N, C-alpha and C positions, 0 to 999 in steps of 0.2 A: 552207838557205842560197838565198838568192834571187839568180839574174845578170841584172842589169838593164844596161840602158844608161847610165842615171845613176842614184847612189846619194845616198840623203838619208838624215838620220838623223830617226827616226822618233818618239824620245822623248829627255827631256834626258839619258838614260844612254847613249846610243848615242855611240860616236867614231868619226870616219872616221880609218883609217891606211893609208897608202901602204905596201904591202911588194913591191919588186922592181917596181915600176911597176904593178901592180894597188891598185886601191884597193878598200877593205873598210869596214865598218861591223861594229865590233863591240860587244856589247852584252851584259847580263847574262841579257836575254830571248832565247832561241834563237829564236824568230820573227822577231827584228829584225836577223839576222845578213844581210849582202848581200855581194856581190862585183858589180865592174864587169868588163863584158865588154872583153878588151885587144884590141887589134890585132894579130892574126897574121903 
């Protein structure tokens, strides 16, 4: 899981999802999992 300022899909299977104000990338490839840094 990478935590980044901006998340981008890295392959065609990556999906960008918003959960409780946190932007995430979910993908069958675990190396492509990302989460966007939210303001606290």
